[in-house]
C-alpha positions as CSV (number, residue, x, y, z in Angstrom):
1,X,104.8,98.4,71.5
2,X,108.1,100.0,72.7
3,X,109.3,102.9,70.6
4,X,112.7,102.6,69.0
5,X,114.5,105.8,69.7
6,X,117.6,105.1,67.7
7,X,119.0,102.5,65.3
8,X,122.6,102.1,66.4
9,X,125.2,100.1,64.6
10,X,127.5,97.8,66.5
11,X,130.7,95.9,65.9
12,X,131.1,97.5,62.5
13,X,134.5,95.8,61.9
14,X,133.5,92.4,63.4
15,X,136.3,92.6,66.0
16,X,134.0,91.8,69.0
17,X,132.5,88.9,67.1
18,X,136.0,87.6,66.4
19,X,136.9,87.7,70.1
20,X,133.7,86.0,71.2
21,X,133.1,83.4,68.5
22,X,135.1,80.7,70.2
23,X,133.0,81.0,73.4
24,X,130.6,78.1,73.8
25,X,127.2,78.6,75.3
26,X,126.3,75.5,77.3
27,X,123.2,73.4,76.9
28,X,120.3,74.6,79.0
29,X,116.8,73.4,80.2
30,X,113.7,74.7,81.7
31,X,113.1,74.2,85.5
32,X,109.9,74.7,87.4
33,X,110.2,76.3,90.9
34,X,107.6,75.2,93.4
35,X,106.0,78.1,95.4
36,X,103.0,78.8,97.6
37,X,100.2,79.5,95.1
38,X,97.7,81.1,97.5
39,X,95.5,83.4,95.4
40,X,92.2,85.4,95.4
41,X,89.9,83.5,93.1
42,X,87.1,86.2,92.9
43,X,88.6,89.7,93.0
44,X,85.2,91.6,92.6
45,X,83.7,89.5,95.5
46,X,86.8,90.0,97.7
47,X,86.8,93.8,97.2
48,X,83.0,94.1,97.8
49,X,83.4,92.1,101.0
50,X,86.1,94.5,102.2
51,X,83.9,97.5,101.3
52,X,81.0,96.0,103.2
53,X,82.9,96.0,106.5
54,X,81.2,98.6,108.7
55,X,84.4,100.6,109.5
56,X,85.2,100.8,105.8
57,X,81.7,101.4,104.4
58,X,81.0,104.3,106.7
59,X,83.9,106.3,105.3
60,X,82.1,106.7,101.9
61,X,79.7,109.6,102.2
62,X,76.8,110.4,99.8
63,X,78.1,112.4,96.7
64,X,81.6,112.7,98.2
65,X,84.4,113.0,95.6
66,X,86.8,110.1,96.2
67,X,90.3,109.9,94.8
68,X,91.6,106.4,94.2
69,X,95.4,106.1,93.9
70,X,96.9,104.0,91.1
71,X,100.6,103.5,90.8
72,X,103.0,102.7,88.0
73,X,104.0,99.2,89.1
74,X,102.8,96.2,87.2
75,X,100.5,95.0,90.0
76,X,98.6,91.8,89.1
77,X,95.0,92.4,88.1
78,X,95.3,96.2,88.8
79,X,92.7,97.3,86.1
80,X,90.1,95.0,87.8
81,X,91.1,96.1,91.3
82,X,90.8,99.8,90.4
83,X,87.5,99.1,88.6
84,X,86.1,97.3,91.6
85,X,87.2,100.0,94.0
86,X,85.5,102.6,91.8
87,X,82.3,100.5,91.5
88,X,82.0,100.0,95.2
89,X,82.6,103.7,95.9
90,X,79.6,104.4,93.5
91,X,77.6,101.6,95.1
92,X,78.0,103.3,98.5
93,X,77.0,106.8,97.1
94,X,80.4,108.3,96.4
95,X,81.8,109.9,93.2
96,X,85.2,108.2,92.4
97,X,88.0,109.4,90.2
98,X,91.5,107.9,89.7
99,X,94.8,109.7,90.2
100,X,98.2,108.6,89.1
101,X,100.2,108.2,92.3
102,X,103.7,107.5,91.1
103,X,106.1,110.2,92.2
104,X,108.3,111.1,89.2
105,X,107.5,108.2,86.9
106,X,106.0,108.6,83.5
107,X,108.7,111.2,82.6
108,X,107.3,113.4,85.5
109,X,104.6,114.8,83.3
110,X,100.8,114.6,83.7
111,X,100.3,113.1,80.2
112,X,103.1,110.6,80.8
113,X,101.6,109.4,84.0
114,X,98.2,109.0,82.5
115,X,99.8,107.1,79.6
116,X,101.5,104.8,82.1
117,X,98.2,103.9,83.7
118,X,96.5,103.3,80.4
119,X,99.5,101.1,79.4
120,X,98.7,99.0,82.5
121,X,95.0,98.7,81.4
122,X,93.7,101.4,83.8
123,X,91.6,103.4,81.3
124,X,88.6,105.5,82.0
125,X,86.5,103.3,79.9
126,X,87.5,100.1,81.7
127,X,87.4,101.4,85.3
128,X,84.3,103.5,84.9
129,X,85.7,106.6,86.4
130,X,87.7,109.6,85.2
131,X,91.4,109.8,85.4
132,X,92.6,113.2,86.7
133,X,96.3,113.6,86.1
134,X,98.4,116.5,87.2
135,X,101.9,117.2,88.5
136,X,100.6,120.1,90.6
137,X,100.9,119.6,94.4
138,X,99.5,121.3,97.5
139,X,101.4,121.6,100.8
140,X,99.3,120.1,103.5
141,X,101.7,120.6,106.4
142,X,105.2,119.9,107.7
143,X,106.5,116.7,109.1
144,X,108.2,116.1,112.4
145,X,111.5,117.2,110.8
146,X,109.9,120.5,109.7
147,X,109.9,119.5,106.0
148,X,107.1,120.5,103.7
149,X,104.7,117.7,102.9
150,X,103.1,117.8,99.4
151,X,100.4,115.8,97.8
152,X,98.6,115.7,94.5
153,X,96.4,118.8,94.0
154,X,93.3,116.7,92.9
155,X,93.7,114.4,95.9
156,X,94.1,117.3,98.3
157,X,90.9,118.9,97.0
158,X,88.8,115.7,97.2
159,X,86.5,114.7,100.0
160,X,88.4,111.5,100.6
161,X,91.4,109.4,99.4
162,X,91.5,105.6,99.1
163,X,95.2,104.6,99.1
164,X,95.5,101.5,96.9
165,X,99.0,99.9,97.0
166,X,100.9,96.7,96.9
167,X,102.8,95.8,100.1
168,X,106.1,94.1,99.6
169,X,109.8,94.4,100.6
170,X,111.5,97.5,99.0
171,X,114.3,97.2,96.6
172,X,116.7,99.9,98.1
173,X,116.1,100.1,101.9
174,X,114.8,98.1,104.9
175,X,112.4,99.4,107.5
176,X,109.2,98.8,109.4
177,X,107.4,100.2,106.3
178,X,108.8,99.5,102.9
179,X,106.8,99.4,99.6
180,X,103.1,99.7,100.6
181,X,100.5,102.2,101.8
182,X,102.9,104.5,103.6
183,X,105.2,104.8,100.6
184,X,102.3,105.3,98.3
185,X,101.2,108.3,100.5
186,X,104.7,109.7,101.0
187,X,106.1,109.3,97.5
188,X,103.3,108.3,95.1
189,X,100.9,111.0,96.2
190,X,103.7,113.5,96.5
191,X,104.2,113.5,92.7
192,X,107.7,114.6,91.5
193,X,108.0,117.5,94.0
194,X,106.9,115.6,97.0
195,X,109.0,112.6,96.0
196,X,112.0,114.8,95.6
197,X,111.7,116.2,99.1
198,X,111.3,112.7,100.6
199,X,114.3,111.4,98.6
200,X,116.5,114.4,99.3
201,X,118.5,112.8,102.1
202,X,119.0,109.5,100.2
203,X,118.0,106.0,100.9
204,X,119.9,105.9,104.2
205,X,117.1,108.0,105.6
206,X,114.3,106.6,103.6
207,X,112.9,104.3,106.3
208,X,112.6,107.3,108.6
209,X,111.3,109.7,105.9
210,X,108.5,107.3,104.7
211,X,107.2,107.3,108.2
212,X,107.6,111.0,108.8
213,X,105.9,112.1,105.6
214,X,103.3,109.3,105.8
215,X,102.2,110.2,109.3
216,X,101.8,113.9,108.3
217,X,99.6,112.8,105.3
218,X,97.5,110.5,107.5
219,X,97.0,113.4,110.0
220,X,96.4,116.2,107.5
221,X,95.0,114.7,104.2
222,X,91.5,113.2,103.8
223,X,92.7,109.6,103.8
224,X,89.7,107.3,104.2
225,X,91.4,103.9,104.3
226,X,94.1,101.8,102.5
227,X,93.5,98.9,100.2
228,X,96.5,96.6,100.7
229,X,97.4,94.1,97.9
230,X,99.8,91.2,98.5
231,X,101.0,89.0,95.7
232,X,102.1,85.4,95.6
233,X,105.2,84.0,94.0
234,X,103.4,83.6,90.7
235,X,102.7,87.4,90.4
236,X,99.1,86.9,91.2
237,X,96.8,88.5,93.8
238,X,97.1,86.6,97.1
239,X,95.5,88.9,99.6
240,X,93.3,92.0,99.4
241,X,92.6,93.8,102.6
242,X,91.0,97.2,103.4
243,X,92.9,98.8,106.3
244,X,91.1,101.4,108.3
245,X,92.9,104.8,108.4
246,X,93.7,104.6,112.1
247,X,94.9,100.9,111.7
248,X,97.4,101.6,108.9
249,X,100.4,102.3,111.2
250,X,100.1,99.0,113.0
251,X,98.7,96.7,110.3
252,X,101.0,97.5,107.5
253,X,104.2,96.1,109.2
254,X,102.2,92.8,109.7
255,X,101.2,92.7,106.1
256,X,104.8,93.4,105.1
257,X,105.9,90.3,107.0
258,X,103.3,88.3,105.2
259,X,104.4,89.6,101.8
260,X,108.0,88.7,102.6
261,X,107.0,85.1,103.2
262,X,105.0,85.0,100.0
263,X,107.9,86.3,97.8
264,X,109.5,84.1,95.3
265,X,113.3,83.5,95.1
266,X,115.6,81.9,92.6
267,X,116.3,78.4,93.9
268,X,120.0,78.6,92.8
269,X,122.1,80.9,95.0
270,X,125.5,80.5,93.5
271,X,125.3,81.8,89.9
272,X,128.1,82.7,87.5
273,X,125.8,84.5,85.0
274,X,122.2,85.6,85.5
275,X,120.4,86.4,82.2
276,X,117.2,88.6,82.5
277,X,115.1,88.6,79.3
278,X,113.3,91.9,80.1
279,X,113.4,94.7,82.7
280,X,110.9,97.4,83.2
281,X,109.1,99.7,85.6
282,X,106.1,97.3,85.4
283,X,108.1,94.6,87.1
284,X,109.9,96.8,89.7
285,X,110.8,100.4,90.4
286,X,114.4,99.2,89.8
287,X,113.5,97.5,86.5
288,X,114.1,94.2,88.1
289,X,113.4,93.4,91.7
290,X,116.7,93.2,93.6
291,X,115.0,91.1,96.2
292,X,115.1,88.4,93.4
293,X,118.3,89.3,91.6
294,X,120.4,91.0,94.3
295,X,121.0,94.0,92.0
296,X,120.6,96.5,94.8
297,X,121.3,100.1,93.9
298,X,122.1,101.1,97.5
299,X,123.9,99.6,100.4
300,X,120.8,99.8,102.6
301,X,119.2,96.5,101.4
302,X,120.6,93.1,100.8
303,X,119.7,89.5,100.1
304,X,119.4,87.2,97.1
305,X,121.8,85.1,95.0
306,X,125.6,85.7,94.5
307,X,126.1,86.5,90.9
308,X,129.3,87.5,89.0
309,X,127.8,88.8,85.7
310,X,124.4,90.1,84.8
311,X,123.0,90.3,81.3
312,X,119.8,92.1,80.3
313,X,118.4,91.4,76.8
314,X,115.4,93.8,76.4
315,X,113.0,96.3,77.8
316,X,109.3,95.6,78.4
317,X,106.8,97.4,76.3
318,X,105.0,98.7,79.4
319,X,108.1,100.6,80.6
320,X,107.8,103.1,77.7
321,X,111.6,103.3,77.3
322,X,112.4,103.8,81.0
323,X,115.5,101.6,81.5
324,X,116.0,102.1,85.2
325,X,117.9,99.1,86.3
326,X,120.1,98.8,83.2
327,X,122.9,100.4,85.1
328,X,123.0,97.6,87.6
329,X,124.1,95.0,85.1
330,X,127.4,94.5,83.2
331,X,126.1,93.7,79.8
332,X,123.0,94.7,77.7
333,X,122.0,94.4,74.0
334,X,121.6,96.7,71.1
335,X,117.9,95.9,71.1
336,X,117.6,97.2,74.6
337,X,119.8,100.2,74.1
338,X,117.8,101.3,71.0
339,X,114.6,101.4,73.0
340,X,115.9,103.6,75.9
341,X,114.1,106.9,76.4
342,X,116.4,108.9,78.5
343,X,113.7,111.5,79.1
344,X,111.7,108.8,80.8
345,X,114.5,107.4,83.0
346,X,116.5,110.5,84.0
347,X,113.7,112.4,85.9
348,X,113.2,109.2,87.9
349,X,116.9,108.8,88.7
350,X,117.3,112.5,89.6
351,X,114.3,112.5,91.9
352,X,115.3,109.4,93.9
353,X,119.0,110.7,94.0
354,X,120.3,107.3,92.9
355,X,121.9,107.6,89.4
356,X,123.6,104.2,89.0
357,X,120.3,102.5,87.9
358,X,120.1,104.8,84.8
359,X,123.6,104.2,83.6
360,X,124.4,102.2,80.4
361,X,126.1,98.8,80.6
362,X,128.4,97.4,78.0
363,X,126.3,96.9,74.9
364,X,126.6,93.9,72.7
365,X,125.2,93.5,69.2
366,X,122.7,90.7,70.1
367,X,121.7,88.2,72.7
368,X,124.3,85.6,71.7
369,X,127.3,87.9,71.9
370,X,126.0,89.4,75.2
371,X,125.9,85.9,76.8
372,X,129.3,85.0,75.3
373,X,130.8,88.3,76.6
374,X,129.5,87.4,80.1
375,X,131.1,84.0,80.0
376,X,134.3,85.4,78.5
377,X,134.7,88.0,81.2
378,X,133.9,85.9,84.2
379,X,136.9,84.9,86.4
380,X,137.6,81.9,88.5
381,X,134.8,79.8,86.9
382,X,134.7,76.7,84.7
383,X,134.1,78.5,81.4
384,X,133.5,75.3,79.6
385,X,130.6,74.5,82.0
386,X,129.4,77.8,83.5
387,X,126.6,78.1,86.0
388,X,124.0,80.2,84.1
389,X,120.4,81.0,85.1
390,X,118.0,82.7,82.8
391,X,114.7,84.3,83.9
392,X,112.0,86.0,81.9
393,X,111.7,88.9,84.4
394,X,111.5,89.3,88.1
395,X,107.7,89.0,88.2
396,X,107.7,85.6,86.6
397,X,110.2,83.2,88.0
398,X,108.0,80.1,88.4
399,X,109.9,78.7,85.4
400,X,113.6,79.4,85.0
401,X,116.2,78.1,82.5
402,X,119.5,76.7,83.8
403,X,122.7,75.5,82.3
404,X,123.8,71.9,82.5
405,X,126.4,72.7,85.2
406,X,123.4,73.0,87.6
407,X,121.8,69.6,86.8
408,X,122.9,67.9,90.0
409,X,121.9,70.9,92.1
410,X,118.4,70.9,90.5
411,X,118.0,67.2,91.1
412,X,118.9,67.5,94.8
413,X,116.5,70.4,95.5
414,X,112.9,69.4,96.3
415,X,111.7,72.9,95.3
416,X,113.0,72.5,91.8
417,X,111.7,70.3,89.0
418,X,113.5,69.7,85.7
419,X,111.0,70.0,82.9
420,X,113.0,68.8,79.9
421,X,116.3,67.3,78.8
422,X,119.2,69.8,78.4
423,X,119.6,71.1,74.9
424,X,121.5,73.5,72.7
425,X,120.4,77.2,72.9
426,X,118.9,78.3,69.6
427,X,119.3,81.8,68.2
428,X,117.6,83.5,65.2
429,X,119.4,84.8,62.2
430,X,120.1,88.1,64.0
431,X,121.6,86.2,67.0
432,X,118.7,86.8,69.3
433,X,116.6,84.5,71.5
434,X,112.9,84.2,71.1
435,X,111.7,86.1,74.1
């Protein structure tokens, strides 16, 4: 469970409640979004088939120490995927171990990064391999811009590295390579120090730097191959593909294009208020995926719905107090604020050089006043009938909740299906929703 770091008091004189009490929250209803549900039905079989490909199998040498990267993202089925990678390495004669490859996440400490993996279910007992966590790095060369390239010390000392990573559009920049194998090498393997060097010029240069650092790692580190994971709109594994080391530069852009087509989207594009039940690093490096919400922290990426006010209600347990992304919204809740661990978020924000995501929004006492405040402060809308969309998080938007103002739009959209009649929103005695 998430730790509560403080127990703040809010609206001690009831002034805010007095201002917001007249604001009516509209009736709402659940809506199903219809997406491509392509998925891998048998993950162990799929991974074994990839390892059996001759160009992949030949990379595992007898008794070789093999580092397997595991990131901090909430990748679907990641404990099983890492377990099966380790099992197949052992089957082919290698000696696997797992390394946290997550840049500055986990508070930029070895213990914190191991804890993040364990929180995702990647434990030594489950995956059948040791987890070796360190923040120490080794310089393996310089890139084309004469900048030092650093990677995890354990990985550098291994006989081979298998880069496991999810390929998808990035949340803060656009390029030939975004989130995926190149970024896992350049930033994940780089730990805090390597990630800092890669981020130093900001996201305007990130598309260039991911390639520059990634190419140096491909050329100088013992990379064996990549295991690319693509997910469908239901946050489930859609494709697992082993990519030979020499094929990564050409294959990853093709996989990124596939991933972009598989991504979900909110079927309503003109939104007065978007309510997000939970944000967290397990959903996105930005707490919530801007490709879904349009809460981009830089001007180097775009797309998604037009939203006037954002409301975030809570943090996920898996984010361990890291509230990156809270700064991209106007309104949060006391429940969320009390769980924020600034020591978890700030190293992340400093390393990536983007501070806005770690800022604190306006904090309301509970969910009800947060939503009321959003309605109250919107301009040029029908406040008696606002266009509100509510999502659980950006990894699960197959079901959304919409306000009655959107009823006709839902009915006219073949990709949306109304699941129930519109009804009053119910809050508990503390003014919170059941999330």
